[in-house]
N, C-alpha and C positions, 0 to 999 in steps of 0.2 A: 632739162639743162633750163639754165635761165636766159632770157634775152638781155641784151646790153642794159644796163642800169645808167639811168639819168642824172643820180647823183655824182657818177664820176664824169659827166659832161660840166665843162666849164661854164660858172654862173654867168662869168663877165672877165674881161680882160682888164687886166691892170699894165699898161705897156706890154712888155714882153710875157708877163707873169700871169697864169690862168689861175684864178677863183674859182675851187670845187664847192659844191656843195656841202660834200660831205665832209672836206678839210673845216668846211665855217662851223661845222655842228659841232665837230668835235674841240674845234679852238673854242668854242663859245661853253663847250664843257668844262674844259680848262680853266677859263677864266671863272664861271660861276662855283665850280668845284675849291678855287682858288679862295674866292670871295666869302664863303661859307667855312673852309678850313683859318683862316685869317681870324673871325670872329672867334672861333673855338681857342684858338692859339691864346688871343688874347684874355679870354673866361679864365683862361689856365695858367694865366699869369707868366709865358713863355715868348722865348723870341722867333718872331716870325721867320728869321733869316734860316733857320734848321728847315724850313720848307724850303726857301731858294735852295740849299744846299742839297737837299735830297732830291728834289725836281731835276738840277743838274746831274745826277746818278741816274734817276730813272726812265726822265724821256726819252735818252740813246736806247737803253736798256729795252724799255717797254718795246720801240718801234722793232726791234732787231730781234724780240722772243714773239712779239705780233705777228711779225711776216716769218720766224720762221716756224711756227705752228701753222700759222695759214698753210705754207707750202707743204706742211706733213698732210693737212687733212685732205689738200686738194694735188697732191703728187704727179693725180695721172696729168695735170695740166703743164707741169713745170719739167716732165721726167724726159721728156724729146727737147727743152728749150731752158736748157739752165740758166742763161744768162739772164731768162726773165724774171728770174727769183731775185735781181737786184733794180729790178723796174717799177718803182712804187706808183707812178703817174694812171696805172691804170686800176689801180685801189688793190686791196688785198690783205687787212691786216685781222688779226683775230683779237677780237676781245676779250680772251682768255690769255691768251701768251701775253699781252698787254699788261696785264694785271701780274703775271707770275713775272715779269721785268720790272714790273712797280715793287713787287714783294724784294727781289731779289737786290736792287738798287738801295731800298730802306735799311735792309737787314745789314746790311754790307757798311753803309753809311753809319746808322746808328750803332756796330759792333764797333767801329772805329774811334767814334766820339766818344762810345762808354757811356750812350743814353739807354735808358729803358725802353724796349723793342714795343712792347705791349703795352706802355704809359700813352706811346706816340701814336700807336694804333688807334686806339680808343681815338685820341684826338682827328686823325683822318679819316675817322669812318664818315662822319655825316657829309663831306665836301666830297667822297669816292661816291657814297647813294646817289648824290646830287649828281655828278657825273654821270651815272648812269641813266637818271631819268632825261637829261638832257638828250643823252645819244637815243633811249629807246623813242622820244618825240622825235628827233630828227628821221630816225630809220621808220616811223609812222608817217610824216609827212612828206619824205622821198620814196617812199613805197619800197624802202628796201628789204623790209620783213613781211612778207607775206602768210597769212595764216592759211586753214584750210578752206577751200571754194563753199560756197554757200548756193543754194539750188538758183536757176533762172530767176525762178517768179519770186523771188526775195525782195524785189523793189517795190512790191505791196505789203511789206513789211516794215515798220518801224523801230525795229531794234536796232542795237547797234552792229554797225558792218562797216566795211572800206571797200570805196569803190574803187578798183583798180586799171589804171589806165592800159589801153590793149599793148603795149609796144613792153610794159613792164610784167605783163602775165607771162607764166611760164608755158614754156612748149606743151602743148596738151592740155591746156586751161585757158586758152582763147575764146572759149564760147560761153566762161563764165564771167559777171560782172561784179559781183560782191566777194567779200574773203571777210574770214572774222580779223578784226582789227587787232591781233595778237602783240604787238608792240606798244599799243596805248594802252592794254590791258596790264602789261608789267609795269609801264610807267605809273599806272595808277595804284597797284599795289606796292610798288617800290616808293611813292610817295608815304604811304601809309608806314613804313617800315624806318623810311626818312625820322616821321613823326617820333616814331619807338626811340629812336637813337638819341633825339634830342632830348626827351624825355628822361631818358635813363642816364646820358651826361650831366642830366639837370639834377637830378637824385646822387648821382656820384660824387657832384664838385658840393653839394650839399651838406650830405650824410655820411659820404667815404665808406659805404657800407659794400660798395659794389668792387670786385678784386679789379684791377689792372689788366684789361684785354678780354674782360669777359663780356663787353659790351660789345667790342669787334666779332668776338666768336660767335655772340649768339644772332648779331644781324647778318655776318655770313652766311649761317645756315640757311636763315628766314630769305635769304636773298637767293642762295645756292636753290632753295626747293622751291621760291617763283619760278626760277629758269627750268626748274625740273618739270614743274606740274604744267607750264604753258608750253613746252616743248612740244606736246602730243599735239598743241593746235599749228605745229607750224608745218606747213607745204614741204613736203620731200619727194624729190623724182624715184626716190629709191623706196617701194614699198613693201619691201623683203625684209626691212630691219624693224624693228621692234622700238630700239631709240638708238639716238643719232647721238653724233661725238660732243654736242653741247650738254645732253643729259647725261653721259657717262662724266663728264667734267663737273658736273654738280654734284654729282652722286660721290666723287671722289672728293669734292670738297667739303660736303656733309660729313662724310666719314673723316677727315681729316681735323677740322673742327670740333666734332665732338670727342676723337679721341684725343686729344690734344686737350680740351676742357675738363677733360676724365681725369688725365695725368695730373695735371697743374690743380686740381681742387684736390685730388691723392695726396699731394706732395704739402699741401698747405694745410691739409687737416693732419698729418704724418709732422709738419713745423709745427704747429698749435699745440697738438699732444706734447711733444718733447718740451716746450716751452713749459709746459704746465707741472 
């Protein structure tokens, strides 16, 4: 079991309003993601108002799906206190659920307006990755994501490690000082994937040889693979399970992206053959 998480403690008060570290991190991630998306929209010579309209759908759906998936994953906490499901002040949103909500809102809006889903997902991708980078850096700074513990004598080693405050250490690991900085590792790898997405976007804009949607699908596979691999470094109180829920979600995402990629490529080749 985890102890109280400091990121859900108010950073400061603005009148009657509580400002939380976690909320500030999410807000910063959204702002940075929007700035990058704005630049990508301009490069594609599109109207940024489309992004704003999509956000009006995605933010509420992201909260609903994010909270819903969190409740499902932690049902033992809410089974006896159903009203707590609607209390968001104590935290509890799943990044995976928020992503599903974002996809649902985007699909719904683009379908209603007759726009190409894959074209716009390629545009959104760099901004989405930037959001994840800020989110992981925030988790590292707030000590929300704790990796596996390192030996107590690790203070004599100069390798990368994360010192975890005593109040943040999970029950049973109070004697450990240093843990693997898994959130920082993921932020670095996501940074590489972000650069790859920018490079592929530049190639697509200049040569138009990359099929619309393939940048999104390819990078989503890399992101999910990153999450799956580093998932083995996550500290878990349940040592009887081989994979945790986040790793299962990553595997499902990888499988879905690869299947969709294969089906789209097959359809494209069939259409090309038909025209010839």
